[in-house]
C-alpha positions in Angstrom: 10.9 53.7 3.0 9.2 56.6 1.4 5.6 57.8 1.7 3.9 58.7 -1.5 2.2 62.0 -0.6 1.8 63.3 -4.2 -2.0 63.7 -3.7 -1.5 65.8 -0.6 1.6 68.0 -0.9 1.3 70.1 2.2 3.8 72.7 0.9 2.1 73.2 -2.5 -1.4 74.1 -1.2 -3.0 75.7 1.7 -5.6 73.1 2.4 -6.7 73.0 6.0 -7.3 69.5 7.4 -9.5 68.5 10.2 -7.6 66.6 12.8 -9.3 63.4 12.0 -8.6 63.8 8.3 -4.9 64.5 9.0 -4.6 61.4 11.2 -6.2 59.3 8.5 -3.7 60.7 6.0 -0.8 60.0 8.3 -2.0 56.5 9.0 -2.3 55.8 5.3 1.3 56.7 4.9 2.3 54.7 8.0 1.0 51.5 6.3 4.2 51.5 4.3 6.2 51.0 7.5 5.0 47.5 8.2 7.9 45.5 9.7 9.1 42.9 12.2 10.6 44.4 15.5 12.3 42.6 18.3 12.5 43.8 21.9 12.0 43.1 25.5 8.5 43.4 26.9 8.1 46.2 29.4 4.7 47.3 30.8 1.8 45.0 30.1 -1.9 45.8 30.4 -4.6 43.3 29.6 -8.0 45.1 29.2 -11.4 43.5 30.0 -12.0 43.3 26.3 -9.1 40.9 26.0 -6.9 43.3 24.0 -3.3 43.5 25.2 -1.4 46.8 25.5 2.4 46.5 26.1 5.7 48.1 25.4 8.8 46.8 23.7 12.2 48.1 24.8 15.4 48.1 22.8 18.3 46.4 24.8 20.9 48.7 23.2 19.6 52.2 24.1 16.4 51.5 26.0 14.3 53.0 23.2 10.6 52.2 23.7 7.6 51.7 21.5 4.0 51.2 22.6 2.3 48.1 21.1 -1.2 46.6 20.9 -2.4 43.2 19.9 -6.1 42.5 19.6 -7.7 39.7 21.5 -8.4 37.5 18.4 -4.7 37.6 17.5 -3.4 37.2 21.0 -5.3 34.1 21.7 -4.3 32.6 18.4 -0.5 32.4 19.0 -0.6 30.8 22.4 2.1 33.1 23.9 1.7 34.8 27.2 3.0 38.3 27.0 4.7 39.2 30.3 7.3 41.6 31.4 10.9 40.6 30.7 10.4 38.2 27.8 11.9 38.9 24.4 9.5 38.7 21.5 9.3 39.4 17.8 6.2 41.4 16.7 5.1 41.7 13.1 2.8 44.6 12.3 2.6 48.3 11.4 2.5 51.7 13.2 -0.8 53.6 13.7 -2.0 56.8 15.4 -5.0 56.3 17.7 -7.4 59.2 17.0 -8.9 59.5 20.5 -5.5 59.9 22.2 -3.2 61.0 19.4 -0.9 58.2 20.6 1.3 56.2 18.1 1.3 52.5 18.7 2.6 49.4 16.9 -0.3 47.2 15.9 1.0 43.6 16.1 -0.5 41.1 13.7 1.7 38.3 14.9 3.9 37.6 17.9 6.6 35.0 18.5 9.1 34.3 21.1 12.7 35.3 20.4 15.7 33.1 21.3 16.0 29.4 21.2 16.2 29.1 25.0 12.8 30.7 25.7 11.3 28.8 22.7 12.4 25.5 24.1 11.2 26.4 27.6 7.7 27.2 26.2 7.8 24.1 24.0 8.5 21.8 27.0 5.8 23.6 29.0 3.1 23.2 26.4 4.3 19.6 25.7 3.8 18.7 29.3 0.4 20.4 29.5 -0.9 18.5 26.4 0.8 15.3 27.5 -1.0 15.4 30.8 -4.3 15.7 28.9 -3.4 12.5 27.0 -3.3 14.1 23.6 -0.1 12.3 22.7 -1.1 8.8 24.0 -0.4 5.9 21.6 -3.8 4.3 22.4 -5.5 7.3 20.8 -3.6 6.9 17.5 -5.7 5.7 14.6 -4.5 3.3 12.0 -3.9 4.6 8.5 -6.7 3.0 6.4 -5.6 0.2 4.1 -6.0 0.9 0.4 -6.8 4.6 0.8 -7.9 6.6 -2.3 -9.2 9.9 -1.1 -6.3 11.9 0.4 -6.3 15.4 1.8 -3.1 17.5 1.7 -2.2 20.7 3.5 1.1 22.3 2.4 2.4 25.2 0.3 2.2 25.0 -3.4 5.6 26.7 -3.5 8.8 24.7 -3.2 9.6 21.0 -3.7 7.5 19.5 -1.0 4.4 18.8 -3.1 6.5 17.5 -6.1 8.4 15.2 -3.8 5.2 13.8 -2.4 3.5 13.3 -5.8 6.6 11.6 -7.4 6.5 8.9 -4.7 2.8 8.4 -4.2 2.5 5.7 -6.9 -0.2 5.2 -9.6 -3.1 3.6 -7.6 -5.9 5.9 -8.6 -5.6 8.3 -5.7 -8.0 11.3 -5.5 -6.0 14.1 -3.9 -7.5 17.3 -2.6 -5.1 20.0 -1.6 -5.4 23.2 0.4 -2.6 25.7 0.0 -1.2 27.2 3.2 1.8 29.0 4.4 3.9 26.7 6.5 6.6 29.0 7.9 6.5 32.0 10.2 3.9 32.9 12.8 1.5 34.1 10.1 1.4 30.4 9.0 -0.7 29.6 12.1 -3.7 31.5 10.7 -3.3 29.8 7.3 -3.0 26.3 8.8 -6.0 26.6 11.0 -8.0 27.9 8.1 -6.8 25.1 5.9 -7.8 22.5 8.5 -11.3 24.1 8.8 -11.6 24.0 5.0 -10.4 20.4 4.4 -12.7 19.1 7.2 -15.6 19.6 4.8 -13.9 17.6 2.0 -14.6 13.9 1.3 -11.3 12.4 2.4 -10.0 9.3 4.2 -6.7 10.5 5.5 -5.0 14.0 5.9 -1.3 14.7 5.2 0.2 17.9 6.6 3.6 18.5 5.1 6.6 20.8 5.0 10.2 20.4 4.1 11.9 20.2 7.5 13.8 23.1 9.0 15.3 24.4 12.3 13.5 24.4 15.6 12.6 28.1 15.2 11.2 27.6 11.7 8.9 24.8 13.0 7.3 27.0 15.6 3.9 27.3 13.9 3.5 23.5 14.4 4.0 24.0 18.2 0.9 26.2 18.4 -1.6 24.9 20.9 -4.7 25.5 18.8 -3.2 23.7 15.8 -2.1 20.8 17.9 -5.6 20.3 19.2 -7.1 20.6 15.7 -4.7 17.8 14.6 -5.6 15.6 17.6 -9.3 16.0 17.1 -9.4 15.8 13.3 -12.2 13.4 12.2 -9.9 11.3 10.0 -6.4 9.8 10.6 -3.6 12.4 10.2 -0.1 11.9 8.8 2.4 14.6 9.8 5.5 15.0 7.6 6.8 18.3 9.0 10.5 17.8 9.6 13.0 15.8 11.5 14.3 18.1 14.2 15.3 16.3 17.3 12.5 18.2 19.2 9.6 16.8 17.3 6.9 19.4 16.6 3.9 19.0 18.9 1.5 18.7 15.9 3.6 15.7 14.8 3.3 14.1 18.2 -0.5 14.6 18.1 -0.8 13.1 14.6 -1.8 9.5 14.2 1.4 8.8 12.2 4.6 11.0 12.1 7.3 10.7 9.4 10.2 12.8 8.6 9.7 13.6 4.9 6.8 13.9 2.3 8.3 11.0 0.3 7.9 8.7 3.3 4.4 9.9 3.8 3.7 9.0 0.2 5.2 5.5 0.8 3.0 4.9 3.8 -0.1 5.7 1.7 1.1 3.4 -1.1 2.2 0.5 1.1 -1.0 -1.4 1.3 -1.6 -1.1 -2.5 2.0 -2.3 -3.2 1.5 -5.3 -0.9 -1.8 -6.1 -2.7 -0.1 -6.0 -6.0 2.7 -8.2 -4.8 0.1 -10.7 -3.4 -1.8 -10.8 -6.7 1.4 -11.4 -8.6 2.2 -14.3 -6.2 -1.3 -15.9 -6.8 -0.8 -15.4 -10.5 2.5 -17.4 -10.3 0.8 -20.1 -8.2 -2.1 -20.5 -10.6 0.2 -20.8 -13.6 2.4 -23.2 -11.8 -0.7 -25.4 -10.9 -1.8 -25.5 -14.5 1.7 -26.4 -15.6 1.7 -29.3 -13.1 -1.7 -30.5 -14.3 -0.6 -30.4 -17.9 2.6 -32.3 -17.1 0.5 -35.0 -15.3 -1.9 -35.2 -18.2 1.0 -35.5 -20.6 2.6 -38.2 -18.6 -0.8 -40.1 -18.4 -1.2 -39.8 -22.2 2.3 -41.1 -22.8 1.7 -44.1 -20.6 -1.6 -44.8 -22.3 0.1 -44.6 -25.7 2.6 -47.2 -24.5 -0.2 -49.5 -23.3 -2.1 -49.1 -26.6 1.1 -49.8 -28.6 1.7 -53.0 -26.5 -1.9 -54.2 -27.2 -1.5 -53.4 -30.9 1.7 -55.5 -31.0 -0.1 -58.3 -29.2 -3.0 -58.3 -31.8 -0.6 -58.3 -34.7 1.5 -61.1 -33.3 -1.6 -63.2 -32.8 -2.8 -62.3 -36.3 0.6 -63.5 -37.8 0.3 -66.7 -35.8 -3.2 -67.4 -37.2 -2.1 -66.4 -40.7 0.8 -68.8 -40.6 -1.3 -71.6 -39.2 -3.9 -71.1 -42.0 -1.2 -71.2 -44.6 0.2 -74.4 -43.3 -3.3 -76.0 -43.1 -4.2 -75.0 -46.6 -0.8 -76.3 -47.9 -1.3 -79.6 -46.2 -4.7 -79.8 -47.7 -3.3 -79.2 -51.2 -0.6 -81.7 -50.7 -3.2 -84.3 -49.6 -5.2 -83.7 -52.7 -2.2 -83.9 -54.9 -0.7 -87.1 -53.3 -3.8 -89.1 -52.8 -6.9 -88.3 -54.9 -8.5 -91.5 -54.0 -8.6 -90.6 -50.4 -10.1 -87.2 -51.2 -13.1 -87.6 -49.0 -11.0 -89.0 -46.1 -8.5 -86.2 -46.5 -11.2 -83.6 -46.7 -12.8 -84.9 -43.6 -9.5 -84.9 -41.9 -8.6 -81.5 -43.1 -12.0 -80.1 -42.3 -11.7 -81.5 -38.8 -8.3 -80.0 -38.5 -9.5 -76.8 -39.9 -12.4 -76.6 -37.4 -10.1 -77.5 -34.6 -7.7 -74.8 -35.7 -10.5 -72.2 -36.0 -11.6 -73.2 -32.5 -8.1 -72.7 -31.2 -7.8 -69.4 -33.0 -11.1 -68.2 -31.5 -9.9 -69.2 -28.0 -6.7 -67.4 -28.6 -8.5 -64.3 -29.9 -10.9 -64.5 -26.9 -7.9 -64.8 -24.6 -6.2 -61.8 -26.3 -9.4 -59.8 -25.8 -9.5 -60.6 -22.1 -5.8 -59.6 -21.8 -6.5 -56.3 -23.6 -9.5 -55.7 -21.4 -7.7 -56.6 -18.1 -4.7 -54.4 -19.1 -6.8 -51.4 -19.8 -6.2 -48.9 -17.0 -9.8 -47.8 -17.0 -11.0 -51.4 -16.4 -8.7 -51.6 -13.4 -10.0 -48.3 -12.0 -13.7 -49.6 -12.4 -12.8 -52.7 -10.5 -11.9 -50.5 -7.5 -8.2 -50.3 -8.1 -6.3 -47.0 -8.3 -3.1 -45.7 -9.9 -0.8 -43.7 -7.6 1.8 -41.3 -8.9 4.4 -39.1 -7.2 5.9 -36.3 -9.2 4.1 -37.6 -12.4 5.7 -41.1 -12.0 4.0 -44.4 -11.2 4.5 -45.7 -7.6 5.4 -49.3 -7.9 7.5 -49.5 -4.7 7.9 -47.6 -1.4 11.1 -46.4 -2.9 9.2 -44.4 -5.5 8.0 -41.8 -2.9 9.0 -40.2 0.4 7.3 -38.9 3.6 6.0 -35.4 3.0 5.6 -35.9 -0.8 2.3 -35.2 -2.6 0.7 -38.3 -4.1 -1.9 -38.2 -6.9 -4.3 -41.2 -6.6 -6.2 -41.7 -9.9 -9.6 -43.4 -9.3 -12.4 -44.0 -11.8 -14.0 -40.6 -11.4 -11.2 -38.3 -10.6 -7.9 -37.7 -8.8 -7.3 -37.6 -5.1 -4.3 -35.5 -3.9 -2.8 -36.6 -0.7 0.4 -36.3 1.3 2.6 -39.2 2.5 2.6 -39.2 6.3 4.2 -42.7 7.0 5.7 -45.6 5.0 5.3 -49.2 6.4 7.6 -51.7 4.8 6.3 -55.3 4.5 8.9 -57.8 5.5 8.4 -60.0 2.4 10.7 -60.5 -0.5 9.4 -60.4 -4.0 11.1 -61.9 -7.0 
């Protein structure tokens, strides 16, 4: 790494610097040496101000560098710096003017080595568990039919695209806050993102990342972040990986899933169930209308058959009357032709016969009218009778229905739908 000192070439001019100016110049150049360093913690001094001064020692040749982490940063990462532990510090070197001492100013710190990470993970998990943060009774249900969804994740990568491609088209209003989701520096971003999205009008929050190793999920084992998730004012879904040691933020969330696509499915589930239910009701309504139409069609067909029978009866009676009249008139003509002298007698006889015939015809017509009236289904219904059908067919015998079948009972002013509970057979034989 090279320092650009073109503005202050010490060999090309004789400028004299004040000590303070020179230190500023050097510190400006040292900013280009920002790096991550790993080492074993040596001496540790925690000042009353809360700032921590410590040294990192190289295991190979015992090289030492003095380090400082300010109180605000130290409290953020939830790691206790103590002698003998191995850590990774990210920062830059700087000369302190008052002492002329070079120190590495740590912006972030993280534990190094899976063993120590898991030890600290279990320690914090027990601490938070004892406080009841992970208790199931504290978990809130994800609201049904949610629309206003908050998301915290990185715009980079496939996580967001995976979520959006599975969320479904149910009119969701999604508000996203971009955040780093890997490395210790992600803790600052995540806490800031939660603070920002708290002010948004949302119903549920989804925190997502694309899985990863135990080490890469360390930001989600930060105590401050876990507490923010547990105390968030709305239900939280965590989709931050599927390591066997679940991130503590996922344990604190109201619902934990392994992938962003599953999180999307959880949010869409109630909407999909509603759509399926509506489709079922639609089928039921259409089916009911089809049954009604079939019953009406059957009733119309039966009525047509009755009308046809009545029509045939009327025409048969008409033909009988017509035949009788023809015979009577023919007999009258014959009488006139055969015996003119007995005209008056024949006329009286024929008139009497004709009147008698008319009387008989009137009686027959009246009888036909009564038959038509009595056979009319509406007349029977008005008299208190009813017509029972099962599956659209008339019930004439107990053999025409079964227990459990629906029976439509037609009365004068409507249809009664009932279900057969019992069938009693009458021990009487009918011809």
